[in-house]
C-alpha positions in Angstrom: 162.5 101.5 140.4 160.5 97.6 140.0 157.6 98.6 143.0 157.5 102.5 141.7 156.9 101.3 138.1 154.2 98.7 139.5 152.5 101.6 141.7 152.1 103.8 138.4 150.7 100.1 137.0 147.9 100.6 139.3 147.5 104.8 139.0 148.1 105.9 135.7 144.7 103.9 134.1 142.4 105.1 136.7 143.6 108.4 135.3 143.1 107.3 131.6 146.8 106.9 130.8 147.4 103.3 129.5 151.4 103.8 129.0 152.4 101.2 130.9 149.7 98.8 130.7 150.1 95.1 130.8 147.9 93.4 127.9 147.9 89.4 128.5 146.3 88.8 125.2 145.7 85.1 126.1 142.9 86.3 127.7 139.8 87.3 125.7 137.4 88.4 128.3 137.4 90.2 131.7 137.4 88.0 134.4 134.9 89.1 137.3 135.9 91.1 140.4 137.3 89.1 143.3 135.9 89.7 146.6 139.4 90.4 147.9 139.3 93.9 146.7 137.4 96.5 148.8 134.6 97.8 147.2 135.1 101.5 146.0 131.9 103.9 146.1 131.1 107.4 144.3 128.3 108.9 145.6 127.2 112.6 143.5 124.6 114.9 144.7 122.5 114.2 141.3 121.9 110.5 142.1 125.2 109.3 140.6 126.3 105.8 142.8 128.8 103.9 141.6 130.5 101.1 142.9 134.1 99.4 141.8 136.1 96.9 142.6 139.9 96.3 141.8 140.6 93.5 139.6 143.9 92.7 138.1 145.6 96.3 138.7 142.0 97.4 136.9 139.2 99.6 138.3 135.9 97.3 137.1 132.6 99.3 137.6 129.9 97.0 139.1 126.9 96.1 137.8 123.8 98.4 139.3 126.3 101.6 139.4 124.7 104.6 137.7 126.3 107.3 135.9 124.8 109.9 133.9 122.5 109.1 131.0 123.7 111.4 128.3 127.8 112.9 128.0 127.3 116.7 127.3 130.5 118.1 129.1 133.2 119.3 126.5 135.9 121.1 128.8 137.6 124.7 128.6 141.0 123.8 127.7 142.9 121.9 124.5 143.6 119.1 127.0 140.2 118.4 128.4 138.6 119.1 125.4 140.0 116.4 123.9 139.6 113.9 126.8 136.1 114.7 127.4 135.7 114.3 123.2 137.4 110.7 124.0 135.1 110.1 127.6 131.8 110.9 125.1 132.9 108.3 122.7 133.6 105.8 125.1 129.7 106.3 127.0 128.1 106.9 123.7 129.6 103.3 122.6 128.4 101.5 126.1 124.9 102.6 125.5 124.9 101.4 122.4 126.0 98.3 122.9 124.1 97.4 126.1 126.8 98.2 129.1 124.6 101.1 130.2 120.9 101.1 129.7 119.4 104.6 130.4 116.7 104.8 132.9 113.1 106.9 133.1 114.4 108.9 135.7 117.3 110.2 133.4 120.6 108.0 135.1 122.5 105.3 133.3 122.9 101.9 134.8 125.8 99.9 134.5 124.3 96.5 133.5 
């Protein structure tokens, strides 16, 4: 059972579920990803190319990864509407605080 729960702690945060997440209150800033983790790539036809590594059971998006500049997806069902509204709020926060820089070519770039 413990092994199963540990696997859930890795997978659930990727899906946006933080129910079993361990929080280290002593650590106030995230540690940079180590080179021990493989690098994951996500490429989309519209020019988006995101890279990430796993660090402390979380995916860390790497600097220079691209994303949409403006979140416009709203969803169809009640659950996806709520999820997408949450994603939009997070995206907007990242643009506002400079984590995502909007480029002239219409893409966002993680700083």
